[in-house]
C-alpha positions, -999 to 999 in steps of 0.1 A, spaced: -354 553 -551 -326 543 -528 -291 542 -544 -275 516 -521 -241 523 -537 -240 558 -521 -246 546 -485 -217 545 -460 -218 510 -444 -187 516 -423 -205 517 -389 -221 483 -397 -188 467 -406 -170 482 -376 -195 466 -353 -187 431 -368 -150 428 -362 -153 394 -344 -176 379 -370 -169 343 -382 -166 352 -418 -180 330 -445 -155 334 -474 -165 335 -511 -139 313 -528 -139 314 -566 -127 288 -591 -134 285 -628 -154 256 -642 -153 247 -679 -187 246 -695 -194 215 -716 -201 236 -747 -172 259 -742 -164 289 -721 -161 294 -684 -185 296 -654 -170 313 -624 -181 292 -594 -183 309 -559 -182 285 -530 -194 298 -496 -173 284 -468 -166 296 -433 -138 271 -427 -156 253 -399 -171 218 -398 -207 209 -403 -216 219 -368 -210 256 -377 -230 264 -408 -221 292 -431 -238 325 -419 -241 359 -435 -229 387 -414 -217 422 -425 -181 410 -431 -193 380 -451 -215 403 -472 -185 426 -477 -164 397 -489 -191 385 -513 -197 420 -526 -160 424 -534 -159 391 -552 -190 399 -573 -175 432 -583 -144 413 -595 -166 389 -615 -185 417 -630 -153 431 -644 -143 397 -657 -177 394 -674 -173 428 -690 -139 416 -703 -154 385 -719 -136 361 -696 -166 343 -682 -200 334 -696 -218 329 -662 -214 330 -624 -226 302 -601 -227 302 -563 -229 271 -540 -219 262 -505 -196 239 -486 -206 202 -484 -242 198 -473 -246 235 -464 -255 264 -486 -259 288 -457 -279 291 -425 -290 327 -432 -280 359 -415 -257 358 -385 -283 363 -359 -258 368 -331 -246 399 -351 -280 411 -361 -292 410 -325 -264 431 -312 -269 461 -336 -267 491 -313 -290 515 -331 -320 516 -354 -298 532 -380 -275 502 -379 -305 479 -382 -315 498 -413 -279 495 -427 -280 457 -422 -312 456 -443 -298 479 -470 -264 461 -471 -281 428 -478 -301 444 -507 -269 461 -520 -247 431 -520 -272 404 -531 -286 428 -557 -252 425 -575 -260 389 -584 -286 402 -609 -262 428 -624 -231 409 -633 -235 413 -671 -238 375 -674 -264 351 -661 -261 340 -624 -270 306 -611 -275 294 -575 -266 258 -570 -282 252 -536 -264 220 -524 -278 218 -488 -293 236 -458 -306 271 -469 -324 293 -445 -335 329 -447 -308 351 -462 -294 320 -480 -327 315 -498 -325 352 -507 -291 347 -523 -307 321 -545 -337 344 -553 -314 372 -565 -298 348 -590 -313 345 -624 -316 307 -621 -317 281 -593 -310 244 -589 -315 223 -558 -299 192 -543 -327 167 -536 -310 157 -503 -308 192 -489 -315 190 -451 -340 219 -449 -351 250 -467 -371 278 -451 -378 315 -445 -378 313 -407 -378 351 -401 -413 356 -389 -407 329 -363 -378 350 -350 -397 383 -349 -385 398 -382 -393 394 -419 -374 381 -450 -358 415 -456 -331 409 -483 -356 405 -511 -377 375 -499 -409 393 -490 -409 410 -524 -395 384 -548 -412 353 -535 -449 363 -541 -439 376 -576 -422 342 -583 -447 316 -570 -479 336 -563 -494 351 -532 -510 320 -517 -478 299 -518 -458 329 -506 -481 332 -476 -475 296 -468 -437 297 -468 -432 332 -453 -460 334 -427 -478 301 -421 -448 278 -419 -428 299 -395 -457 301 -372 -461 263 -372 -431 258 -349 -408 270 -377 -418 243 -402 -391 237 -429 -396 227 -465 -383 195 -479 -365 198 -513 -394 182 -532 -418 208 -516 -396 237 -524 -392 226 -560 -429 220 -564 -437 254 -551 -416 269 -579 -388 283 -557 -363 264 -578 -360 256 -616 -344 222 -614 -335 195 -589 -308 169 -590 -296 140 -568 -267 145 -544 -242 121 -561 -237 143 -591 -255 175 -581 -228 200 -590 -218 184 -623 -254 181 -634 -262 217 -622 -233 231 -643 -244 210 -673 -280 223 -668 -267 259 -666 -248 253 -699 -281 242 -715 -298 273 -703 -270 295 -717 -271 277 -750 -309 281 -752 -313 244 -753 -329 241 -718 -362 260 -713 -371 273 -678 -408 272 -672 -420 293 -643 -457 287 -643 -462 300 -608 -455 337 -617 -487 355 -610 -507 372 -638 -528 403 -639 -560 385 -628 -543 371 -597 -529 405 -588 -563 421 -591 -585 396 -574 -569 366 -557 -541 387 -541 -562 410 -519 -586 382 -510 -557 359 -499 -542 387 -478 -576 393 -460 -581 357 -453 -546 353 -439 -550 384 -417 -583 372 -403 -568 337 -397 -538 353 -379 -560 373 -356 -580 343 -347 -550 321 -341 -523 343 -325 -541 375 -316 -524 408 -325 -495 411 -301 -469 397 -325 -457 424 -349 -437 404 -375 -465 383 -390 -486 414 -397 -457 434 -411 -449 404 -433 -485 405 -445 -483 442 -453 -451 436 -473 -466 407 -492 -497 427 -499 -477 457 -512 -456 433 -534 -486 431 -557 -471 461 -575 -442 439 -587 -418 469 -582 -386 454 -568 -369 487 -559 -399 500 -540 -404 465 -524 -368 465 -512 -372 499 -496 -403 487 -478 -383 458 -465 -356 482 -453 -382 501 -433 -397 470 -419 -364 454 -409 -352 487 -393 -383 487 -371 -383 451 -362 -346 445 -356 -344 475 -333 -376 465 -314 -382 446 -283 -398 416 -300 -367 407 -320 -344 410 -290 -368 388 -271 -371 363 -299 -333 359 -302 -331 354 -265 -358 327 -268 -341 312 -299 -308 309 -279 -326 292 -251 -341 266 -274 -311 261 -296 -283 262 -269 -295 260 -233 -319 232 -240 -291 212 -255 -268 218 -224 -293 216 -195 -283 233 -163 -274 209 -135 -272 178 -158 -246 152 -146 -220 137 -168 -237 119 -198 -213 89 -193 -232 81 -160 -264 73 -179 -275 36 -177 -284 18 -209 -322 14 -215 -329 -18 -234 -365 -24 -222 -392 0 -210 -421 -6 -187 -452 16 -186 -475 12 -157 -510 18 -170 -527 14 -203 -549 45 -205 -546 72 -230 -515 89 -215 -498 56 -208 -505 44 -244 -490 77 -258 -459 70 -237 -456 35 -249 -459 45 -285 -433 73 -281 -408 50 -264 -411 23 -290 -408 48 -319 -378 67 -306 -359 43 -284 -367 12 -306 -367 -11 -276 -393 -34 -263 -421 -16 -243 -444 -34 -219 -477 -19 -207 -499 -33 -179 -532 -25 -163 -557 -40 -138 -574 -62 -164 -568 -75 -199 -596 -55 -214 -579 -22 -205 -546 -36 -218 -562 -46 -251 -578 -12 -255 -544 5 -250 -527 -18 -275 -555 -12 -300 -550 26 -296 -513 23 -302 -517 1 -333 -543 25 -346 -520 55 -342 -492 36 -360 -515 29 -389 -524 66 -391 -487 75 -392 -481 50 -420 -510 63 -440 -496 99 -437 -462 87 -448 -446 94 -414 -437 58 -410 -427 32 -436 -443 -2 -437 -413 -18 -421 -410 9 -394 -447 6 -386 -445 -32 -382 -414 -28 -360 -431 -4 -337 -462 -26 -334 -439 -56 -326 -420 -38 -299 -451 -30 -278 -468 -57 -258 -493 -57 -230 -502 -80 -200 -517 -80 -165 -486 -100 -153 -464 -75 -136 -436 -100 -132 -427 -93 -168 -413 -60 -156 -383 -79 -141 -359 -71 -170 -370 -35 -176 -343 -9 -172 -368 20 -171 -403 19 -156 -426 49 -157 -460 51 -141 -490 68 -157 -518 61 -133 -544 82 -116 -530 115 -101 -535 105 -65 -506 100 -41 -518 67 -26 -524 51 -60 -489 60 -72 -473 48 -40 -492 15 -43 -481 7 -78 -444 15 -70 -447 -8 -39 -459 -36 -62 -433 -30 -89 -401 -24 -68 -396 -60 -56 -399 -72 -92 -375 -50 -111 -337 -50 -108 -320 -28 -83 -304 -7 -111 -337 0 -129 -349 36 -129 -384 44 -116 -400 74 -131 -433 92 -123 -452 114 -147 -470 133 -119 -479 169 -129 -482 184 -94 -477 158 -66 -445 156 -46 -421 131 -62 -404 125 -29 -437 116 -12 -446 93 -41 -413 74 -34 -415 77 4 -418 39 8 -392 28 -17 -363 6 -7 -341 24 -33 -353 60 -35 -320 69 -52 -334 55 -85 -366 76 -85 -370 106 -108 -399 128 -119 -404 127 -157 -433 151 -165 -446 150 -200 -470 176 -215 -500 168 -235 -502 159 -264 -472 137 -256 -459 133 -291 -460 170 -299 -450 190 -268 -412 193 -267 -407 198 -230 -401 173 -202 -397 185 -166 -371 162 -150 -377 164 -113 -348 156 -90 -355 148 -54 -327 148 -27 -323 111 -29 -320 109 -67 -285 98 -76 -264 111 -106 -268 78 -126 -306 81 -124 -306 117 -133 -282 112 -162 -303 83 -175 -335 105 -174 -317 132 -193 -304 107 -219 -339 92 -223 -354 126 -228 -329 134 -255 -335 101 -273 -372 109 -272 -365 141 -291 -375 162 -261 -359 192 -243 -354 185 -206 -352 210 -178 -341 199 -143 -364 211 -115 -365 206 -78 -394 188 -62 -417 217 -55 -455 218 -60 -464 223 -97 -427 222 -107 -425 251 -132 -451 252 -158 -482 241 -138 -472 264 -109 -471 294 -131 -501 285 -152 -520 280 -119 -512 317 -113 -526 327 -146 -557 306 -143 -562 316 -107 -563 353 -115 -586 346 -144 -610 327 -121 -607 355 -95 -618 381 -120 -647 359 -132 -658 352 -96 -658 390 -90 -683 394 -118 -661 402 -148 -677 389 -181 -658 360 -194 -650 375 -228 -633 404 -209 -611 380 -190 -602 362 -222 -591 394 -239 -572 407 -209 -540 387 -216 -539 395 -253 -509 419 -249 -487 390 -238 -494 371 -270 -503 337 -254 -517 312 -279 -551 312 -261 -570 328 -234 -570 314 -198 -604 297 -201 -596 284 -236 -565 268 -220 -586 253 -192 -611 240 -217 -581 223 -235 -564 207 -205 -598 198 -189 -617 215 -162 -612 187 -137 -575 187 -143 -574 225 -139 -594 223 -107 -571 196 -93 -539 216 -101 -554 247 -85 -563 227 -54 -528 213 -52 -513 248 -55 -537 263 -30 -530 235 -6 -493 241 -8 -494 279 -8 -528 290 5 -516 326 10 -504 330 -27 -528 310 -49 -565 316 -55 -591 289 -49 -623 291 -70 -653 270 -63 -666 280 -97 -638 259 -113 -652 228 -95 -687 237 -105 -678 241 -141 -658 209 -140 -690 190 -134 -706 203 -166 -700 184 -198 -695 214 -220 -691 245 -198 -681 268 -226 -696 278 -259 -672 285 -288 -675 304 -320 -663 288 -353 -629 303 -347 -626 286 -314 -627 317 -292 -646 313 -259 -675 337 -260 -697 331 -230 -707 306 -204 -734 281 -215 -768 283 -199 -760 254 -176 -728 271 -167 -746 304 -158 -769 285 -135 -740 266 -118 -715 294 -111 -719 321 -85 -706 354 -96 -701 387 -78 -710 421 -92 -677 439 -92 -663 436 -126 -626 446 -132 -611 460 -163 -589 442 -188 -560 464 -177 -564 455 -141 -565 418 -148 -534 420 -169 -516 439 -142 -526 414 -116 -513 385 -137 -480 402 -145 -474 411 -108 -484 377 -96 -461 360 -121 -432 383 -113 -435 376 -76 -439 338 -79 -410 335 -103 -388 355 -79 -398 331 -51 -391 300 -73 -356 313 -81 -350 320 -44 -362 284 -37 -339 270 -63 -367 253 -83 -345 258 -113 -310 270 -119 -318 304 -134 -345 326 -149 -336 312 -183 -349 278 -173 -382 293 -163 -385 309 -197 -374 277 -215 -401 258 -197 -428 283 -205 -418 285 -242 -417 248 -247 -444 237 -222 -469 264 -223 -466 280 -257 -453 313 -243 -446 333 -275 -411 337 -289 -416 374 -294 -421 378 -257 -389 359 -250 -406 339 -222 -420 354 -191 -390 371 -174 -380 394 -202 -416 404 -207 -421 411 -170 -390 432 -169 -401 453 -200 -436 460 -186 -423 470 -152 -438 442 -132 -404 431 -118 -397 465 -105 -432 469 -91 -430 436 -72 -394 433 -60 -377 465 -70 -353 450 -95 -353 430 -128 -346 394 -138 -321 405 -164 -296 433 -162 -296 449 -187 -331 443 -198 -337 422 -229 -350 449 -251 -344 464 -285 -320 491 -296 -328 528 -291 
């Protein structure tokens, strides 16, 4: 077994000289029944915008303090040790900026081992240890708590989670070993694998407590005082700690392997096999059945060394920084102070997309929202949909009764367009045809004020052409949502040459209030996401037309790790929509985009694809086989993948040269948020650099140095 005390961690510490250190401050707290509890408070000296993090220097400081407390315990000076955080924050886990810059695989292993070494001291103090988790606790912070003998939780804590798999690694400071042996394998699979893969879902305090991760939960007003009193009761033997979730022999023998198999099969069906971290996490959770902590920690060391030094973690951190930092400071955004107030919203149309818009605006902006359509029956149908969705949210506990009533009251509908007169923001959601959109704007512009913003949700048409006949084109902006509107986090904000800074600033402010990430794009066909998805779908259609079996085409892109194959994606967005986008791109760039008549033929069939129970496209239906015209020159999966890679590399290079977005990072942000491009790939450009497509196509790379793991 590894003796962590004999390892030289100097190289790791030397690489962390500029770390923002979270200090471990100690003060003595008198226990109600007598004696002293030494209370450690984690605090990096920054405000709430910079949470405590756990880098090598922070671990060094904590380890030194724990050694001192162990000596005090041996001398009989203290009865227990507690650890808590600064106000509202326990810790946000490992310092990812430091982890991601580890130069070698050996340093990556040292980071894993150092965490085990230092946190392991919490269980060897000679007196009981207590974690008083008073706020946000992620990853390594949760593992600090797990290494303590007992744990209490503040019921107002912002979030609790093991997000590591989402970031391309695993809970490697004890989490993958301790959690399943504390709460059982099924619950462990939920918090360590399933939740991170659901867009990094966090636990609420009540959920974490019910799962058995904590022994007691108290309100915020007197959390620390009650936690110390509770700890005193435990020390005195007056408070019994019941851990009913600890798995017994039967679970280890039967339920454990069955749960792992089900989870593995589910993962393969849902995300394919490109992502490494989820499967390594499964392996660790499976092996944890032996309940041998020392062996489990060694397994975690091996796993973290492999993952931290690998390409997928480097790409995940790049993607994480895009979502957490660049998305909050969009490139090219004007001064926020130029944004106009939006006190009433108008939505032109009452169909499904328009109704989704109206609901989102009412919920997030909390301002009156007006929808219109050609006749009252369509308006009433839209209002009925909105009210039904609000009722569903209330039933699920996502809206209170008061909030539900407020949202319903804010949305109104009419055929009288004159009621748009006092709207500050009007967005059209009508049929995707240039003439139709021009007509509705021609009707609305004379009605609204000269300062009101006009937005179009077009997915591929020219925003400038849509507004070609406007008297005030400076207040026109593209505002492209993705479907489903409430879920997809991206909005492409399309700036045309006439768009003024006030309009653009207002669009960015509205997007933020809607809880979306906005990327500013120029007015080019397909903008970013649809332009690149058209490349993927076009190459898939080309291979099918040539005679390649559809299942082969579906499997070809598996190494990228996309959430679904190209034809599954088409089936999701709709065949007619896909055919329309393809036509738009072929019309704009006939020499670069592939036109497939088979897409149009399949669009006329009600259900062109048959699916298995797992949702994977298997074959064309009988009707589809009769409708499509296929060649007899099948191509291999490898050739299809290479074509897609090279076409994407070339098109992205052209888009950057055209100035569609400010930088490659914006391309990647759009694809991650708008097309589900996997975190572990880092978006498209790091992936294309790593596989050599960038070099093949234009003799260089998008990133220098490449975004790749340590050697």
